C-alpha positions, 0 to 999 in steps of 0.5 A: 849288868857287868857284875851279873854277866861275871856271876853268870860266867863263873857260875857256868865255869863251876857247873862245867867243872863240877859236872865233869867231877860228877861224871869221872866219879863213876869210873873210878871203882867198878868193872870195865871193859876196854873197847878199842880195836887192836886191844884183846878183850880185857876186863878191868876191875878197879877199887879206890886204890888197886886196878886188876886187868884180866885178859880173856882166854889168857892166864895173864893178869895185870895189877897195879896201885892207883893214885888219883891226881885229879878227878879224871887223872890217875897213876898206875904203878905196876905191881904184878904182870907177865913182864917183870921189867914193868913192875914198879913203873908208872903210867899216867892215865886220863879219862875224858869224853864220857857219854853214859857208861862209855868213856875214852881214855889216854895212857902216857907210858915211857913217852908214848900215848895209847888211846883207848875206849872204856865201858863201865859194866857195873 
């Protein structure tokens, strides 16, 4: 009985971990929209290794390289943007609370956290 309980427990942990991996997978590549109050309308286009952020009604574009650290966490290294001092700097990003095509995220940049909403468009 004890052995069966342990197997069930580890099986449950494996399924939870695998489930999170599968869910985050759909947020790695595609087109997204930041949905947080206080942020301008920003469309994000992400490939396996790059991310481009376009601010609606603005010529400003932010680009960077992505390095995935785990299934739901990546580092964004600024390569282009309106603030030259950011080029080469790194921001850590985590995606969580995924519900269908909606997720929440948290970015850490220079000791400060920014929480955001994210909607997958395609």
